[in-house]
VODREN-944100 format. One line per 5 residues: for each residue y, x, z of N, C-alpha, C, O, CB. Coordinates in steps of 0.05 Angstrom, whole numbers. Last residue first. Glycine has a CB too. Example, Ala and Ser with C-alpha at 12.3 -4.5 7.8 and 13.67 -1.06 7.14 Angstrom:
2
-45 257 142 -21 273 143 1 258 157 23 268 161 -12 282 114; -114 264 156 -90 246 156 -66 264 156 -66 285 169 -89 226 181
***
This chain:
94
313 444 35 323 457 25 324 481 38 337 500 28 340 447 18; 295 377 22 301 395 37 310 407 20 316 398 -2 285 406 52; 277 303 18 304 321 20 298 355 29 297 355 54 327 304 46; 254 255 -1 242 275 19 258 296 2 253 304 -21 204 278 23; 239 187 -14 263 199 -17 250 225 8 240 218 30 295 175 -10
183 160 22 205 159 3 226 174 0 236 173 23 214 142 4; 127 140 -10 128 155 -14 157 156 -17 167 154 -40 112 160 -27; 69 103 -8 82 98 -2 92 125 2 76 141 13 79 81 12; 2 98 -33 11 120 -22 41 99 -37 42 86 -58 -2 158 -34; -64 69 -35 -40 62 -47 -19 92 -23 -28 101 -2 -33 19 -41
-122 77 -82 -112 89 -46 -87 85 -58 -83 91 -82 -119 128 -28; -187 31 -88 -158 49 -93 -140 43 -69 -138 26 -51 -141 41 -123; -217 -14 -69 -228 32 -71 -197 46 -84 -192 70 -87 -268 44 -108; -191 -75 -110 -207 -51 -83 -216 -18 -93 -220 -7 -114 -244 -67 -69; -131 -54 -149 -167 -63 -131 -177 -45 -112 -176 -22 -104 -197 -62 -153
-73 -80 -154 -95 -42 -139 -107 -80 -140 -102 -104 -138 -85 -5 -91; -16 -84 -199 -47 -94 -188 -56 -79 -177 -50 -57 -186 -68 -100 -203; 52 -60 -200 25 -62 -201 -1 -80 -202 9 -100 -213 24 -53 -187; 97 -68 -176 79 -92 -192 67 -91 -199 58 -110 -212 81 -106 -206; 129 -21 -172 106 -22 -150 100 -59 -162 103 -74 -143 121 -14 -105
82 28 -212 94 13 -210 104 -4 -178 89 0 -159 83 2 -227; 75 103 -199 58 64 -211 84 47 -203 102 55 -190 20 45 -184; 45 167 -197 71 142 -198 53 117 -212 32 113 -226 104 152 -224; -26 170 -181 2 175 -190 17 160 -192 9 136 -189 6 185 -208; -53 169 -132 -49 194 -136 -30 205 -170 -24 227 -179 -82 205 -133
-71 115 -125 -100 146 -153 -83 166 -154 -87 184 -170 -111 137 -201; -11 106 -144 -41 87 -137 -52 111 -148 -48 123 -169 -50 51 -154; 44 111 -92 36 130 -120 4 105 -120 -1 91 -101 29 181 -112; 116 97 -109 94 84 -99 77 100 -122 80 103 -146 96 49 -97; 175 112 -75 160 119 -95 140 107 -85 138 104 -61 158 145 -103
240 100 -49 224 86 -48 192 100 -71 196 87 -92 241 59 -55; 292 83 -81 278 106 -74 257 122 -67 252 145 -74 283 108 -65; 310 25 -51 305 39 -59 304 55 -57 312 63 -35 308 38 -66; 265 -7 2 281 -2 2 282 26 -29 264 42 -31 284 1 31; 225 -62 3 217 -39 -6 252 -16 -11 259 -15 -35 196 -48 -38
249 -114 58 237 -97 27 240 -75 25 254 -62 40 248 -102 3; 245 -96 108 231 -117 99 229 -112 70 208 -105 60 243 -145 107; 250 -19 109 266 -49 120 250 -75 95 246 -70 71 312 -46 114; 182 -36 136 218 -33 146 235 -21 119 217 -9 107 223 -5 177; 120 -65 141 138 -33 132 166 -49 133 168 -74 132 129 -15 91
84 -92 149 108 -114 154 124 -80 159 137 -75 179 106 -146 187; 40 -108 96 34 -86 137 62 -87 160 60 -83 184 31 -36 130; 61 -144 78 31 -153 96 40 -143 110 48 -151 132 0 -147 92; 96 -105 42 99 -138 60 91 -149 90 102 -156 111 82 -158 46; 73 -69 12 98 -66 34 96 -94 65 95 -98 89 136 -72 9
21 -115 -12 18 -97 29 51 -81 22 55 -82 46 -24 -56 38; 73 -132 -46 58 -158 -30 43 -134 -4 51 -134 19 26 -182 -57; 79 -84 -68 105 -102 -70 92 -114 -38 98 -107 -15 109 -129 -103; 31 -68 -78 52 -51 -74 76 -66 -57 87 -57 -37 60 -42 -101; -9 -121 -96 8 -109 -109 12 -83 -90 -10 -73 -86 31 -126 -115
-70 -148 -109 -53 -155 -97 -31 -121 -104 -41 -102 -116 -65 -166 -67; -108 -164 -152 -82 -169 -155 -59 -171 -147 -38 -182 -157 -82 -179 -159; -164 -172 -125 -147 -159 -136 -128 -171 -145 -131 -195 -146 -156 -147 -152; -234 -189 -102 -213 -180 -89 -191 -159 -106 -195 -135 -104 -226 -167 -65; -275 -239 -137 -263 -208 -126 -242 -206 -126 -227 -215 -143 -268 -186 -137
-266 -281 -137 -286 -280 -96 -268 -253 -100 -252 -243 -83 -340 -274 -87; -232 -333 -167 -252 -326 -155 -256 -306 -130 -251 -313 -107 -263 -319 -172; -184 -364 -167 -197 -357 -179 -224 -346 -179 -238 -354 -197 -185 -348 -185; -134 -301 -154 -133 -334 -150 -157 -339 -166 -159 -323 -184 -103 -353 -163; -172 -249 -109 -158 -253 -122 -158 -296 -138 -176 -312 -134 -163 -224 -138
-170 -241 -37 -184 -247 -67 -168 -248 -79 -145 -249 -70 -199 -269 -73; -129 -189 -8 -142 -229 -11 -149 -220 -38 -141 -203 -54 -113 -266 -9; -151 -127 14 -142 -136 0 -148 -171 -6 -171 -178 -7 -146 -118 -16; -150 -97 72 -169 -107 70 -141 -130 42 -122 -142 49 -187 -116 104; -134 -27 81 -123 -63 81 -139 -85 68 -135 -84 44 -95 -68 64
-134 33 138 -154 18 106 -146 -23 101 -153 -40 117 -205 22 118; -90 73 130 -93 54 149 -108 44 121 -102 45 98 -66 37 167; -51 135 159 -56 110 146 -71 98 150 -79 100 174 -59 109 127; 1 141 193 -12 159 163 -23 143 147 -13 135 126 -38 182 166; 42 113 251 18 114 230 15 123 198 27 111 180 9 89 230
86 108 257 78 110 287 54 111 259 71 108 241 83 83 321; 138 86 223 121 66 234 105 77 252 104 61 271 105 54 217; 165 134 216 174 106 233 154 80 257 153 69 279 182 87 207; 127 175 202 147 180 224 157 152 241 157 148 265 172 193 210; 131 147 154 95 155 184 108 156 202 105 139 220 72 191 187
176 150 134 155 123 138 140 133 157 141 123 180 135 113 113; 192 211 128 196 181 142 187 158 153 190 148 176 202 172 133; 116 228 92 148 232 117 162 211 131 150 194 144 177 242 102; 76 175 87 83 197 83 110 202 95 124 185 107 82 201 59; 20 126 95 53 137 91 42 166 89 20 177 88 81 131 122
-33 104 50 -24 119 62 17 122 68 35 121 51 -39 139 49; -78 57 48 -55 62 47 -48 91 64 -56 96 86 -43 38 56; -139 51 1 -141 60 38 -102 48 30 -99 34 10 -152 113 53; -173 -32 11 -149 -9 -9 -145 10 23 -146 4 47 -103 -32 -27; -233 -66 7 -204 -50 4 -193 -32 -2 -201 -16 -20 -194 -45 15
-269 -82 -16 -254 -105 -17 -228 -94 -7 -207 -106 -9 -267 -128 -1; -318 -48 0 -310 -52 -34 -283 -73 -32 -278 -81 -55 -340 -68 -56; -315 -32 52 -295 -25 33 -292 -27 7 -276 -16 -7 -291 -6 34; -320 -73 105 -336 -74 67 -310 -70 61 -290 -85 62 -354 -107 48; -304 -86 149 -334 -63 148 -339 -55 123 -354 -37 117 -364 -75 158
-243 -104 157 -258 -120 146 -280 -82 146 -269 -60 144 -243 -143 111; -172 -116 163 -190 -98 164 -220 -106 160 -216 -130 158 -185 -86 187; -115 -147 158 -147 -161 166 -162 -127 147 -160 -121 123 -157 -208 142; -50 -168 193 -64 -154 160 -102 -154 172 -110 -162 195 -46 -103 150
***
C-alpha cells in the first residue's frame, strides 16, 4: 500500500466494528493507482482496495457492505481521489 503526501490521489478508507478490531486500525489514507491510459487516478474499486489492504478474508465476505462518501455502493463502484470508502461488517445488537 502506497501512501503519499498528495491528497489529490488518495481515498480515506475506514473500517468499522469487527473489521476495525480484527485489523487493528480504523482509518488510513490509501494511494489510488493511475487509471489505464491516463495520469488521473480513478477506476479503482472497493474490492480491489480490500485486496490491496490485505483485509481478511482475502475475498470480501458476504454481508460486508461498502459505502462511498456515506452512501451505500457496489463492490465494483469506481473510486476517485478524495472519496471516503467505508467497509461495514454485519452488526448485531440487542
